[in-house]
PDB file of N, CA, C, O and CB in Angstrom:
ATOM      1  N   MET A   1       0.590  -1.130  -0.188  1.00  0.00           N
ATOM      2  CA  MET A   1      -0.284  -0.175   0.160  1.00  0.00           C
ATOM      3  C   MET A   1       0.800   1.473   0.072  1.00  0.00           C
ATOM      4  O   MET A   1       1.311   2.023   1.047  1.00  0.00           O
ATOM      5  CB  MET A   1      -0.984  -0.699   1.847  1.00  0.00           C
ATOM      6  N   ALA A   2       0.848   1.714  -0.689  1.00  0.00           N
ATOM      7  CA  ALA A   2       1.168   3.449  -1.095  1.00  0.00           C
ATOM      8  C   ALA A   2       0.669   4.428  -0.589  1.00  0.00           C
ATOM      9  O   ALA A   2      -0.448   4.612  -1.074  1.00  0.00           O
ATOM     10  CB  ALA A   2       0.877   3.882  -2.286  1.00  0.00           C
ATOM     11  N   LYS A   3       0.927   5.142   0.132  1.00  0.00           N
ATOM     12  CA  LYS A   3       0.913   6.576   1.000  1.00  0.00           C
ATOM     13  C   LYS A   3       0.501   7.266  -0.299  1.00  0.00           C
ATOM     14  O   LYS A   3       0.923   7.091  -1.442  1.00  0.00           O
ATOM     15  CB  LYS A   3       2.561   7.236   1.856  1.00  0.00           C
ATOM     16  N   ASP A   4      -0.484   8.141   0.196  1.00  0.00           N
ATOM     17  CA  ASP A   4      -0.889   9.602  -1.073  1.00  0.00           C
ATOM     18  C   ASP A   4       0.269  10.003  -0.621  1.00  0.00           C
ATOM     19  O   ASP A   4       0.784   9.830   0.484  1.00  0.00           O
ATOM     20  CB  ASP A   4      -2.427  10.964  -0.958  1.00  0.00           C
ATOM     21  N   GLU A   5       0.763  10.727  -1.849  1.00  0.00           N
ATOM     22  CA  GLU A   5       1.849  11.733  -2.176  1.00  0.00           C
ATOM     23  C   GLU A   5       1.294  13.163  -1.236  1.00  0.00           C
ATOM     24  O   GLU A   5       0.171  13.566  -1.540  1.00  0.00           O
ATOM     25  CB  GLU A   5       1.943  12.020  -4.100  1.00  0.00           C
ATOM     26  N   VAL A   6       1.890  13.770  -0.346  1.00  0.00           N
ATOM     27  CA  VAL A   6       1.385  15.095   0.221  1.00  0.00           C
ATOM     28  C   VAL A   6       2.394  16.176  -0.757  1.00  0.00           C
ATOM     29  O   VAL A   6       3.587  15.885  -0.842  1.00  0.00           O
ATOM     30  CB  VAL A   6       1.664  15.218   2.171  1.00  0.00           C
ATOM     31  N   LYS A   7       1.969  17.192  -1.350  1.00  0.00           N
ATOM     32  CA  LYS A   7       2.650  18.134  -1.947  1.00  0.00           C
ATOM     33  C   LYS A   7       2.683  19.590  -1.644  1.00  0.00           C
ATOM     34  O   LYS A   7       1.737  20.297  -1.994  1.00  0.00           O
ATOM     35  CB  LYS A   7       2.346  18.014  -3.009  1.00  0.00           C
ATOM     36  N   THR A   8       3.676  20.071  -1.037  1.00  0.00           N
ATOM     37  CA  THR A   8       3.423  21.356  -0.152  1.00  0.00           C
ATOM     38  C   THR A   8       4.534  22.015  -1.088  1.00  0.00           C
ATOM     39  O   THR A   8       5.466  21.403  -1.609  1.00  0.00           O
ATOM     40  CB  THR A   8       3.719  21.294   1.786  1.00  0.00           C
ATOM     41  N   THR A   9       4.197  23.702  -1.231  1.00  0.00           N
ATOM     42  CA  THR A   9       4.897  24.675  -1.656  1.00  0.00           C
ATOM     43  C   THR A   9       5.154  25.474  -0.813  1.00  0.00           C
ATOM     44  O   THR A   9       4.398  25.677   0.138  1.00  0.00           O
ATOM     45  CB  THR A   9       4.479  25.204  -2.533  1.00  0.00           C
ATOM     46  N   ILE A  10       6.411  26.169  -1.009  1.00  0.00           N
ATOM     47  CA  ILE A  10       6.961  26.881   0.163  1.00  0.00           C
ATOM     48  C   ILE A  10       6.510  28.732  -0.639  1.00  0.00           C
ATOM     49  O   ILE A  10       7.041  29.371  -1.548  1.00  0.00           O
ATOM     50  CB  ILE A  10       9.115  26.336   0.482  1.00  0.00           C
ATOM     51  N   GLU A  11       5.258  29.035   0.316  1.00  0.00           N
ATOM     52  CA  GLU A  11       4.636  30.391  -0.332  1.00  0.00           C
ATOM     53  C   GLU A  11       5.848  31.646  -0.255  1.00  0.00           C
ATOM     54  O   GLU A  11       6.906  31.565   0.369  1.00  0.00           O
ATOM     55  CB  GLU A  11       3.092  30.913   0.671  1.00  0.00           C
ATOM     56  N   ALA A  12       5.449  32.624  -0.938  1.00  0.00           N
ATOM     57  CA  ALA A  12       6.477  33.548  -0.824  1.00  0.00           C
ATOM     58  C   ALA A  12       6.699  34.247   0.210  1.00  0.00           C
ATOM     59  O   ALA A  12       7.727  34.924   0.230  1.00  0.00           O
ATOM     60  CB  ALA A  12       6.430  34.299  -1.619  1.00  0.00           C
ATOM     61  N   ASP A  13       5.626  34.267   1.546  1.00  0.00           N
ATOM     62  CA  ASP A  13       6.225  34.642   2.740  1.00  0.00           C
ATOM     63  C   ASP A  13       7.063  33.472   3.613  1.00  0.00           C
ATOM     64  O   ASP A  13       7.013  33.462   4.843  1.00  0.00           O
ATOM     65  CB  ASP A  13       5.107  35.209   3.538  1.00  0.00           C
ATOM     66  N   GLY A  14       7.728  32.628   2.953  1.00  0.00           N
ATOM     67  CA  GLY A  14       8.145  31.393   3.541  1.00  0.00           C
ATOM     68  C   GLY A  14       7.564  30.780   4.164  1.00  0.00           C
ATOM     69  O   GLY A  14       8.128  30.167   5.070  1.00  0.00           O
ATOM     70  N   LEU A  15       6.007  30.648   3.943  1.00  0.00           N
ATOM     71  CA  LEU A  15       4.932  29.852   5.407  1.00  0.00           C
ATOM     72  C   LEU A  15       4.937  28.450   3.998  1.00  0.00           C
ATOM     73  O   LEU A  15       5.295  28.546   2.824  1.00  0.00           O
ATOM     74  CB  LEU A  15       2.469  31.036   6.119  1.00  0.00           C
ATOM     75  N   ARG A  16       4.399  27.283   4.747  1.00  0.00           N
ATOM     76  CA  ARG A  16       4.404  26.023   3.637  1.00  0.00           C
ATOM     77  C   ARG A  16       3.116  25.478   3.791  1.00  0.00           C
ATOM     78  O   ARG A  16       2.596  24.783   2.918  1.00  0.00           O
ATOM     79  CB  ARG A  16       5.570  24.768   3.870  1.00  0.00           C
ATOM     80  N   TYR A  17       2.504  25.798   5.004  1.00  0.00           N
ATOM     81  CA  TYR A  17       1.186  25.579   5.075  1.00  0.00           C
ATOM     82  C   TYR A  17       0.167  26.826   5.282  1.00  0.00           C
ATOM     83  O   TYR A  17       0.485  27.880   5.833  1.00  0.00           O
ATOM     84  CB  TYR A  17       1.066  24.664   6.091  1.00  0.00           C
ATOM     85  N   ARG A  18      -1.298  26.484   4.667  1.00  0.00           N
ATOM     86  CA  ARG A  18      -2.347  27.711   4.453  1.00  0.00           C
ATOM     87  C   ARG A  18      -3.003  27.308   5.587  1.00  0.00           C
ATOM     88  O   ARG A  18      -3.047  28.227   6.404  1.00  0.00           O
ATOM     89  CB  ARG A  18      -3.349  27.851   3.004  1.00  0.00           C
ATOM     90  N   SER A  19      -3.579  26.204   5.998  1.00  0.00           N
ATOM     91  CA  SER A  19      -4.625  26.003   6.257  1.00  0.00           C
ATOM     92  C   SER A  19      -4.165  25.287   8.062  1.00  0.00           C
ATOM     93  O   SER A  19      -5.055  25.042   8.876  1.00  0.00           O
ATOM     94  CB  SER A  19      -5.365  25.106   4.938  1.00  0.00           C
ATOM     95  N   LYS A  20      -3.033  25.117   8.298  1.00  0.00           N
ATOM     96  CA  LYS A  20      -2.478  24.824   9.472  1.00  0.00           C
ATOM     97  C   LYS A  20      -2.297  25.764  10.623  1.00  0.00           C
ATOM     98  O   LYS A  20      -1.619  26.791  10.584  1.00  0.00           O
ATOM     99  CB  LYS A  20      -1.421  24.398   9.181  1.00  0.00           C
ATOM    100  N   ALA A  21      -3.030  25.271  11.747  1.00  0.00           N
ATOM    101  CA  ALA A  21      -3.442  26.352  12.916  1.00  0.00           C
ATOM    102  C   ALA A  21      -1.689  26.536  13.529  1.00  0.00           C
ATOM    103  O   ALA A  21      -0.799  25.740  13.828  1.00  0.00           O
ATOM    104  CB  ALA A  21      -4.884  25.525  14.397  1.00  0.00           C
ATOM    105  N   SER A  22      -1.826  28.062  13.502  1.00  0.00           N
ATOM    106  CA  SER A  22      -0.173  28.504  14.306  1.00  0.00           C
ATOM    107  C   SER A  22      -0.155  28.179  15.550  1.00  0.00           C
ATOM    108  O   SER A  22      -1.214  28.336  16.159  1.00  0.00           O
ATOM    109  CB  SER A  22       0.283  30.120  14.406  1.00  0.00           C
ATOM    110  N   GLY A  23       1.091  27.611  16.335  1.00  0.00           N
ATOM    111  CA  GLY A  23       0.830  27.523  17.941  1.00  0.00           C
ATOM    112  C   GLY A  23       1.473  26.257  18.103  1.00  0.00           C
ATOM    113  O   GLY A  23       2.292  25.757  17.332  1.00  0.00           O
ATOM    114  N   SER A  24       0.974  25.718  19.311  1.00  0.00           N
ATOM    115  CA  SER A  24       1.302  24.388  20.254  1.00  0.00           C
ATOM    116  C   SER A  24      -0.347  24.150  20.418  1.00  0.00           C
ATOM    117  O   SER A  24      -1.135  25.084  20.267  1.00  0.00           O
ATOM    118  CB  SER A  24       2.376  24.700  22.023  1.00  0.00           C
ATOM    119  N   PRO A  25      -0.714  22.987  20.698  1.00  0.00           N
ATOM    120  CA  PRO A  25      -1.890  22.088  21.046  1.00  0.00           C
ATOM    121  C   PRO A  25      -1.749  22.390  22.369  1.00  0.00           C
ATOM    122  O   PRO A  25      -2.792  22.343  23.020  1.00  0.00           O
ATOM    123  CB  PRO A  25      -1.880  20.479  20.662  1.00  0.00           C
ATOM    124  N   PHE A  26      -0.561  22.743  23.057  1.00  0.00           N
ATOM    125  CA  PHE A  26      -0.198  22.428  24.508  1.00  0.00           C
ATOM    126  C   PHE A  26      -0.051  24.026  24.809  1.00  0.00           C
ATOM    127  O   PHE A  26       1.067  24.534  24.896  1.00  0.00           O
ATOM    128  CB  PHE A  26       1.333  21.325  24.805  1.00  0.00           C
ATOM    129  N   SER A  27      -1.180  24.742  24.954  1.00  0.00           N
ATOM    130  CA  SER A  27      -1.061  26.356  24.935  1.00  0.00           C
ATOM    131  C   SER A  27      -0.822  26.609  26.931  1.00  0.00           C
ATOM    132  O   SER A  27      -1.224  25.902  27.855  1.00  0.00           O
ATOM    133  CB  SER A  27      -3.002  27.278  24.051  1.00  0.00           C
ATOM    134  N   SER A  28       0.048  28.009  26.944  1.00  0.00           N
ATOM    135  CA  SER A  28      -0.349  28.069  28.567  1.00  0.00           C
ATOM    136  C   SER A  28      -1.702  28.750  28.751  1.00  0.00           C
ATOM    137  O   SER A  28      -2.429  29.377  27.980  1.00  0.00           O
ATOM    138  CB  SER A  28       0.795  28.971  29.501  1.00  0.00           C
ATOM    139  N   ALA A  29      -1.788  28.408  30.051  1.00  0.00           N
ATOM    140  CA  ALA A  29      -3.199  29.087  30.462  1.00  0.00           C
ATOM    141  C   ALA A  29      -2.702  29.006  32.082  1.00  0.00           C
ATOM    142  O   ALA A  29      -2.686  27.957  32.725  1.00  0.00           O
ATOM    143  CB  ALA A  29      -4.929  28.067  29.950  1.00  0.00           C
ATOM    144  N   GLY A  30      -2.144  30.857  32.815  1.00  0.00           N
ATOM    145  CA  GLY A  30      -1.929  30.707  33.762  1.00  0.00           C
ATOM    146  C   GLY A  30      -0.787  31.856  33.979  1.00  0.00           C
ATOM    147  O   GLY A  30      -0.432  32.711  33.168  1.00  0.00           O
ATOM    148  N   VAL A  31      -0.296  31.621  35.356  1.00  0.00           N
ATOM    149  CA  VAL A  31       1.213  32.016  35.307  1.00  0.00           C
ATOM    150  C   VAL A  31       2.290  31.420  34.977  1.00  0.00           C
ATOM    151  O   VAL A  31       3.285  32.007  34.550  1.00  0.00           O
ATOM    152  CB  VAL A  31       1.581  32.304  36.228  1.00  0.00           C
ATOM    153  N   PHE A  32       2.179  29.988  35.173  1.00  0.00           N
ATOM    154  CA  PHE A  32       3.199  29.421  35.035  1.00  0.00           C
ATOM    155  C   PHE A  32       3.110  29.086  33.379  1.00  0.00           C
ATOM    156  O   PHE A  32       2.054  28.646  32.926  1.00  0.00           O
ATOM    157  CB  PHE A  32       3.305  28.289  36.080  1.00  0.00           C
ATOM    158  N   SER A  33       4.149  29.292  32.595  1.00  0.00           N
ATOM    159  CA  SER A  33       4.283  28.968  30.863  1.00  0.00           C
ATOM    160  C   SER A  33       3.803  27.809  30.620  1.00  0.00           C
ATOM    161  O   SER A  33       3.534  27.584  29.440  1.00  0.00           O
ATOM    162  CB  SER A  33       5.742  28.908  30.191  1.00  0.00           C
ATOM    163  N   ALA A  34       3.577  26.856  31.507  1.00  0.00           N
ATOM    164  CA  ALA A  34       3.180  25.615  31.248  1.00  0.00           C
ATOM    165  C   ALA A  34       1.968  24.685  31.621  1.00  0.00           C
ATOM    166  O   ALA A  34       2.217  24.054  32.648  1.00  0.00           O
ATOM    167  CB  ALA A  34       4.020  25.144  31.559  1.00  0.00           C
ATOM    168  N   ALA A  35       0.846  24.440  31.140  1.00  0.00           N
ATOM    169  CA  ALA A  35      -0.361  24.309  31.790  1.00  0.00           C
ATOM    170  C   ALA A  35      -0.162  22.739  31.517  1.00  0.00           C
ATOM    171  O   ALA A  35      -0.648  22.171  32.494  1.00  0.00           O
ATOM    172  CB  ALA A  35      -1.770  25.200  31.187  1.00  0.00           C
ATOM    173  N   THR A  36       0.163  22.130  30.934  1.00  0.00           N
ATOM    174  CA  THR A  36       0.616  20.941  30.979  1.00  0.00           C
ATOM    175  C   THR A  36       2.071  20.046  30.969  1.00  0.00           C
ATOM    176  O   THR A  36       3.003  20.739  30.563  1.00  0.00           O
ATOM    177  CB  THR A  36       0.056  20.709  30.236  1.00  0.00           C
ATOM    178  N   MET A  37       2.349  19.044  31.228  1.00  0.00           N
ATOM    179  CA  MET A  37       3.965  18.212  31.191  1.00  0.00           C
ATOM    180  C   MET A  37       3.699  17.387  30.777  1.00  0.00           C
ATOM    181  O   MET A  37       2.514  17.054  30.791  1.00  0.00           O
ATOM    182  CB  MET A  37       4.845  17.790  32.299  1.00  0.00           C
ATOM    183  N   SER A  38       4.537  16.716  30.265  1.00  0.00           N
ATOM    184  CA  SER A  38       4.617  15.065  30.155  1.00  0.00           C
ATOM    185  C   SER A  38       5.193  14.515  31.219  1.00  0.00           C
ATOM    186  O   SER A  38       6.016  15.075  31.942  1.00  0.00           O
ATOM    187  CB  SER A  38       5.410  14.511  28.988  1.00  0.00           C
ATOM    188  N   CYS A  39       4.629  13.028  31.380  1.00  0.00           N
ATOM    189  CA  CYS A  39       5.104  12.165  32.504  1.00  0.00           C
ATOM    190  C   CYS A  39       6.765  11.740  31.833  1.00  0.00           C
ATOM    191  O   CYS A  39       7.170  11.667  30.673  1.00  0.00           O
ATOM    192  CB  CYS A  39       3.861  10.631  32.787  1.00  0.00           C
ATOM    193  N   PHE A  40       7.305  11.562  32.897  1.00  0.00           N
ATOM    194  CA  PHE A  40       8.978  11.174  32.476  1.00  0.00           C
ATOM    195  C   PHE A  40       8.617   9.527  32.098  1.00  0.00           C
ATOM    196  O   PHE A  40       9.230   9.017  31.160  1.00  0.00           O
ATOM    197  CB  PHE A  40      10.442  11.386  34.127  1.00  0.00           C
ATOM    198  N   LEU A  41       7.611   8.725  32.853  1.00  0.00           N
ATOM    199  CA  LEU A  41       7.486   7.562  32.507  1.00  0.00           C
ATOM    200  C   LEU A  41       6.621   6.773  31.311  1.00  0.00           C
ATOM    201  O   LEU A  41       6.721   5.667  30.779  1.00  0.00           O
ATOM    202  CB  LEU A  41       7.232   7.241  33.485  1.00  0.00           C
ATOM    203  N   CYS A  42       5.804   7.809  31.179  1.00  0.00           N
ATOM    204  CA  CYS A  42       4.397   7.294  30.320  1.00  0.00           C
ATOM    205  C   CYS A  42       4.537   8.076  29.218  1.00  0.00           C
ATOM    206  O   CYS A  42       4.167   7.567  28.160  1.00  0.00           O
ATOM    207  CB  CYS A  42       2.800   7.553  31.027  1.00  0.00           C
ATOM    208  N   GLY A  43       4.920   9.043  29.192  1.00  0.00           N
ATOM    209  CA  GLY A  43       5.031   9.907  28.018  1.00  0.00           C
ATOM    210  C   GLY A  43       3.818  11.003  27.784  1.00  0.00           C
ATOM    211  O   GLY A  43       3.814  11.846  26.887  1.00  0.00           O
ATOM    212  N   LYS A  44       2.974  10.847  28.601  1.00  0.00           N
ATOM    213  CA  LYS A  44       1.527  11.175  27.877  1.00  0.00           C
ATOM    214  C   LYS A  44       1.431  12.383  28.877  1.00  0.00           C
ATOM    215  O   LYS A  44       1.923  12.453  30.004  1.00  0.00           O
ATOM    216  CB  LYS A  44       0.056   9.824  27.924  1.00  0.00           C
ATOM    217  N   HIS A  45       0.701  13.296  28.221  1.00  0.00           N
ATOM    218  CA  HIS A  45       0.862  14.787  28.909  1.00  0.00           C
ATOM    219  C   HIS A  45      -0.450  15.106  29.521  1.00  0.00           C
ATOM    220  O   HIS A  45      -1.541  14.993  28.962  1.00  0.00           O
ATOM    221  CB  HIS A  45       1.258  16.043  27.799  1.00  0.00           C
ATOM    222  N   ARG A  46      -0.214  15.545  30.806  1.00  0.00           N
ATOM    223  CA  ARG A  46      -1.029  15.852  32.202  1.00  0.00           C
ATOM    224  C   ARG A  46      -1.275  16.882  32.627  1.00  0.00           C
ATOM    225  O   ARG A  46      -0.270  17.487  32.254  1.00  0.00           O
ATOM    226  CB  ARG A  46      -0.595  15.468  33.210  1.00  0.00           C
ATOM    227  N   ALA A  47      -2.026  17.800  33.293  1.00  0.00           N
ATOM    228  CA  ALA A  47      -2.085  18.595  33.899  1.00  0.00           C
ATOM    229  C   ALA A  47      -0.993  18.798  34.944  1.00  0.00           C
ATOM    230  O   ALA A  47      -0.731  17.702  35.441  1.00  0.00           O
ATOM    231  CB  ALA A  47      -3.120  18.515  34.191  1.00  0.00           C
ATOM    232  N   ARG A  48      -0.336  19.666  35.412  1.00  0.00           N
ATOM    233  CA  ARG A  48       0.625  19.934  36.269  1.00  0.00           C
ATOM    234  C   ARG A  48       0.094  19.592  37.515  1.00  0.00           C
ATOM    235  O   ARG A  48       0.986  19.381  38.337  1.00  0.00           O
ATOM    236  CB  ARG A  48       1.093  21.233  36.191  1.00  0.00           C
ATOM    237  N   ALA A  49      -1.098  19.456  37.970  1.00  0.00           N
ATOM    238  CA  ALA A  49      -1.669  19.372  39.180  1.00  0.00           C
ATOM    239  C   ALA A  49      -1.384  18.023  39.855  1.00  0.00           C
ATOM    240  O   ALA A  49      -1.054  17.707  40.998  1.00  0.00           O
ATOM    241  CB  ALA A  49      -3.065  19.628  39.038  1.00  0.00           C
ATOM    242  N   SER A  50      -1.746  17.044  38.222  1.00  0.00           N
ATOM    243  CA  SER A  50      -1.974  15.650  38.571  1.00  0.00           C
ATOM    244  C   SER A  50      -0.531  15.192  38.391  1.00  0.00           C
ATOM    245  O   SER A  50      -0.566  13.975  38.209  1.00  0.00           O
ATOM    246  CB  SER A  50      -3.124  14.837  37.634  1.00  0.00           C
ATOM    247  N   LEU A  51       0.534  15.575  38.367  1.00  0.00           N
ATOM    248  CA  LEU A  51       1.928  14.885  38.529  1.00  0.00           C
ATOM    249  C   LEU A  51       2.649  15.246  39.548  1.00  0.00           C
ATOM    250  O   LEU A  51       2.687  16.413  39.936  1.00  0.00           O
ATOM    251  CB  LEU A  51       2.774  15.059  37.487  1.00  0.00           C
ATOM    252  N   LYS A  52       3.365  14.192  40.150  1.00  0.00           N
ATOM    253  CA  LYS A  52       4.328  14.591  41.332  1.00  0.00           C
ATOM    254  C   LYS A  52       5.749  14.406  40.726  1.00  0.00           C
ATOM    255  O   LYS A  52       5.931  13.966  39.590  1.00  0.00           O
ATOM    256  CB  LYS A  52       4.119  13.599  42.765  1.00  0.00           C
ATOM    257  N   SER A  53       7.033  14.889  41.832  1.00  0.00           N
ATOM    258  CA  SER A  53       8.298  14.883  41.441  1.00  0.00           C
ATOM    259  C   SER A  53       8.822  13.937  41.892  1.00  0.00           C
ATOM    260  O   SER A  53       8.876  13.871  43.120  1.00  0.00           O
ATOM    261  CB  SER A  53       8.950  15.843  41.671  1.00  0.00           C
ATOM    262  N   ARG A  54       9.390  12.879  41.108  1.00  0.00           N
ATOM    263  CA  ARG A  54      10.234  12.035  41.721  1.00  0.00           C
ATOM    264  C   ARG A  54      11.675  12.326  41.459  1.00  0.00           C
ATOM    265  O   ARG A  54      12.025  13.280  40.764  1.00  0.00           O
ATOM    266  CB  ARG A  54       9.909  10.754  41.361  1.00  0.00           C
ATOM    267  N   LYS A  55      12.715  11.281  42.165  1.00  0.00           N
ATOM    268  CA  LYS A  55      14.140  11.620  41.892  1.00  0.00           C
ATOM    269  C   LYS A  55      14.581  10.342  41.013  1.00  0.00           C
ATOM    270  O   LYS A  55      14.938   9.309  41.580  1.00  0.00           O
ATOM    271  CB  LYS A  55      15.087  11.846  43.360  1.00  0.00           C
ATOM    272  N   LEU A  56      14.547  10.443  39.696  1.00  0.00           N
ATOM    273  CA  LEU A  56      15.092   9.578  38.650  1.00  0.00           C
ATOM    274  C   LEU A  56      16.365   9.809  37.833  1.00  0.00           C
ATOM    275  O   LEU A  56      16.565  10.863  37.230  1.00  0.00           O
ATOM    276  CB  LEU A  56      14.162   9.478  37.782  1.00  0.00           C
ATOM    277  N   LEU A  57      17.312   8.663  37.840  1.00  0.00           N
ATOM    278  CA  LEU A  57      18.122   9.277  37.093  1.00  0.00           C
ATOM    279  C   LEU A  57      19.276  10.153  37.413  1.00  0.00           C
ATOM    280  O   LEU A  57      20.177  10.516  36.657  1.00  0.00           O
ATOM    281  CB  LEU A  57      17.462   9.805  36.495  1.00  0.00           C
ATOM    282  N   GLY A  58      19.036  10.510  39.047  1.00  0.00           N
ATOM    283  CA  GLY A  58      20.255  11.742  39.422  1.00  0.00           C
ATOM    284  C   GLY A  58      19.180  13.072  39.302  1.00  0.00           C
ATOM    285  O   GLY A  58      19.621  14.111  39.795  1.00  0.00           O
ATOM    286  N   LYS A  59      18.039  13.129  38.795  1.00  0.00           N
ATOM    287  CA  LYS A  59      17.598  14.386  38.342  1.00  0.00           C
ATOM    288  C   LYS A  59      16.413  14.106  39.054  1.00  0.00           C
ATOM    289  O   LYS A  59      16.084  12.968  39.389  1.00  0.00           O
ATOM    290  CB  LYS A  59      17.540  14.755  36.759  1.00  0.00           C
ATOM    291  N   THR A  60      15.515  15.531  39.381  1.00  0.00           N
ATOM    292  CA  THR A  60      14.117  15.302  39.780  1.00  0.00           C
ATOM    293  C   THR A  60      12.841  15.168  37.991  1.00  0.00           C
ATOM    294  O   THR A  60      12.400  16.136  37.372  1.00  0.00           O
ATOM    295  CB  THR A  60      13.744  16.999  41.035  1.00  0.00           C
ATOM    296  N   GLN A  61      12.698  14.264  37.793  1.00  0.00           N
ATOM    297  CA  GLN A  61      11.286  14.272  37.068  1.00  0.00           C
ATOM    298  C   GLN A  61       9.899  14.607  37.644  1.00  0.00           C
ATOM    299  O   GLN A  61       9.470  14.756  38.788  1.00  0.00           O
ATOM    300  CB  GLN A  61      11.090  13.035  36.614  1.00  0.00           C
ATOM    301  N   PHE A  62       9.263  14.681  36.180  1.00  0.00           N
ATOM    302  CA  PHE A  62       7.664  14.789  36.760  1.00  0.00           C
ATOM    303  C   PHE A  62       7.186  13.660  36.235  1.00  0.00           C
ATOM    304  O   PHE A  62       7.241  13.470  35.020  1.00  0.00           O
ATOM    305  CB  PHE A  62       6.666  16.111  36.292  1.00  0.00           C
ATOM    306  N   VAL A  63       6.494  12.496  37.341  1.00  0.00           N
ATOM    307  CA  VAL A  63       5.356  11.537  36.803  1.00  0.00           C
ATOM    308  C   VAL A  63       4.062  11.720  37.231  1.00  0.00           C
ATOM    309  O   VAL A  63       3.715  12.666  37.938  1.00  0.00           O
ATOM    310  CB  VAL A  63       5.591  10.202  37.111  1.00  0.00           C
ATOM    311  N   CYS A  64       3.139  10.615  36.720  1.00  0.00           N
ATOM    312  CA  CYS A  64       2.062  10.580  36.820  1.00  0.00           C
ATOM    313  C   CYS A  64       1.626  10.374  38.528  1.00  0.00           C
ATOM    314  O   CYS A  64       2.138   9.405  39.088  1.00  0.00           O
ATOM    315  CB  CYS A  64       1.710   9.624  35.832  1.00  0.00           C
ATOM    316  N   ALA A  65       0.970  11.004  39.104  1.00  0.00           N
ATOM    317  CA  ALA A  65       0.505  10.421  40.450  1.00  0.00           C
ATOM    318  C   ALA A  65      -0.932   9.859  40.581  1.00  0.00           C
ATOM    319  O   ALA A  65      -1.847  10.372  39.936  1.00  0.00           O
ATOM    320  CB  ALA A  65       0.623  11.486  41.480  1.00  0.00           C
ATOM    321  N   PRO A  66      -1.139   8.811  41.410  1.00  0.00           N
ATOM    322  CA  PRO A  66       0.161   8.151  41.896  1.00  0.00           C
ATOM    323  C   PRO A  66       0.413   7.108  41.579  1.00  0.00           C
ATOM    324  O   PRO A  66       0.866   6.281  42.370  1.00  0.00           O
ATOM    325  CB  PRO A  66       0.346   8.028  43.036  1.00  0.00           C
ATOM    326  N   SER A  67       0.149   6.828  40.123  1.00  0.00           N
ATOM    327  CA  SER A  67       0.767   6.070  39.501  1.00  0.00           C
ATOM    328  C   SER A  67       0.094   5.741  37.750  1.00  0.00           C
ATOM    329  O   SER A  67      -1.098   5.858  37.464  1.00  0.00           O
ATOM    330  CB  SER A  67       0.828   4.944  40.510  1.00  0.00           C
ATOM    331  N   CYS A  68       1.026   5.387  36.914  1.00  0.00           N
ATOM    332  CA  CYS A  68       0.445   5.902  35.163  1.00  0.00           C
ATOM    333  C   CYS A  68      -0.537   5.056  35.376  1.00  0.00           C
ATOM    334  O   CYS A  68      -1.674   5.520  35.283  1.00  0.00           O
ATOM    335  CB  CYS A  68       1.445   5.579  33.472  1.00  0.00           C
ATOM    336  N   LYS A  69      -0.342   3.242  35.800  1.00  0.00           N
ATOM    337  CA  LYS A  69      -1.312   2.775  35.307  1.00  0.00           C
ATOM    338  C   LYS A  69      -2.899   2.907  36.251  1.00  0.00           C
ATOM    339  O   LYS A  69      -4.082   2.795  35.929  1.00  0.00           O
ATOM    340  CB  LYS A  69      -0.786   1.448  35.023  1.00  0.00           C
ATOM    341  N   GLU A  70      -2.418   3.102  37.109  1.00  0.00           N
ATOM    342  CA  GLU A  70      -3.976   4.166  38.227  1.00  0.00           C
ATOM    343  C   GLU A  70      -4.636   5.099  37.257  1.00  0.00           C
ATOM    344  O   GLU A  70      -5.853   5.184  37.092  1.00  0.00           O
ATOM    345  CB  GLU A  70      -3.295   5.578  39.823  1.00  0.00           C
ATOM    346  N   VAL A  71      -3.343   6.070  36.376  1.00  0.00           N
ATOM    347  CA  VAL A  71      -4.584   7.108  36.200  1.00  0.00           C
ATOM    348  C   VAL A  71      -4.960   6.792  35.014  1.00  0.00           C
ATOM    349  O   VAL A  71      -5.948   7.382  34.576  1.00  0.00           O
ATOM    350  CB  VAL A  71      -4.337   8.687  36.286  1.00  0.00           C
ATOM    351  N   GLU A  72      -4.331   5.848  34.221  1.00  0.00           N
ATOM    352  CA  GLU A  72      -5.000   5.438  33.210  1.00  0.00           C
ATOM    353  C   GLU A  72      -6.565   4.331  33.470  1.00  0.00           C
ATOM    354  O   GLU A  72      -7.496   4.327  32.665  1.00  0.00           O
ATOM    355  CB  GLU A  72      -3.818   4.779  32.437  1.00  0.00           C
ATOM    356  N   ALA A  73      -6.537   3.666  34.471  1.00  0.00           N
ATOM    357  CA  ALA A  73      -7.553   3.066  35.246  1.00  0.00           C
ATOM    358  C   ALA A  73      -8.509   3.979  35.569  1.00  0.00           C
ATOM    359  O   ALA A  73      -9.698   3.699  35.722  1.00  0.00           O
ATOM    360  CB  ALA A  73      -7.088   2.473  36.387  1.00  0.00           C
ATOM    361  N   GLY A  74      -8.221   4.627  35.634  1.00  0.00           N
ATOM    362  CA  GLY A  74      -9.025   5.991  36.561  1.00  0.00           C
ATOM    363  C   GLY A  74      -9.533   5.463  37.995  1.00  0.00           C
ATOM    364  O   GLY A  74     -10.530   5.775  38.647  1.00  0.00           O
ATOM    365  N   THR A  75      -8.461   4.524  38.261  1.00  0.00           N
ATOM    366  CA  THR A  75      -9.075   4.405  40.271  1.00  0.00           C
ATOM    367  C   THR A  75      -8.257   5.083  40.977  1.00  0.00           C
ATOM    368  O   THR A  75      -7.096   5.112  40.570  1.00  0.00           O
ATOM    369  CB  THR A  75      -9.023   2.762  41.218  1.00  0.00           C
ATOM    370  N   PRO A  76      -8.468   5.547  41.756  1.00  0.00           N
ATOM    371  CA  PRO A  76      -7.363   6.449  42.959  1.00  0.00           C
ATOM    372  C   PRO A  76      -6.882   5.364  43.658  1.00  0.00           C
ATOM    373  O   PRO A  76      -7.480   4.291  43.736  1.00  0.00           O
ATOM    374  CB  PRO A  76      -8.123   7.661  44.216  1.00  0.00           C
ATOM    375  N   SER A  77      -5.689   5.638  44.232  1.00  0.00           N
ATOM    376  CA  SER A  77      -4.981   4.616  45.461  1.00  0.00           C
ATOM    377  C   SER A  77      -5.803   5.172  46.663  1.00  0.00           C
ATOM    378  O   SER A  77      -6.449   6.210  46.809  1.00  0.00           O
ATOM    379  CB  SER A  77      -3.021   4.819  45.770  1.00  0.00           C
ATOM    380  N   PRO A  78      -5.575   4.223  47.382  1.00  0.00           N
ATOM    381  CA  PRO A  78      -5.839   4.309  49.081  1.00  0.00           C
ATOM    382  C   PRO A  78      -4.880   5.478  49.617  1.00  0.00           C
ATOM    383  O   PRO A  78      -4.862   5.761  50.814  1.00  0.00           O
ATOM    384  CB  PRO A  78      -5.377   2.693  49.984  1.00  0.00           C
TER     385      PRO A  78
END
């Protein structure tokens, strides 16, 4: 199966896409510049309030709280 070829051209002003929305899907909302962060273990973006910091590999990393599996299942830990 061959993929459909996507042909783009660079416009005179340097932009390649006409319909693509500008900016990041992870826009900031608030005083802190990051409304979401990715979990170091599972890589999924979560709100900063749902992450906790853990010391991993000699550095402080943010991971899902209480754990990635429990967040995915939607069951709170005791």
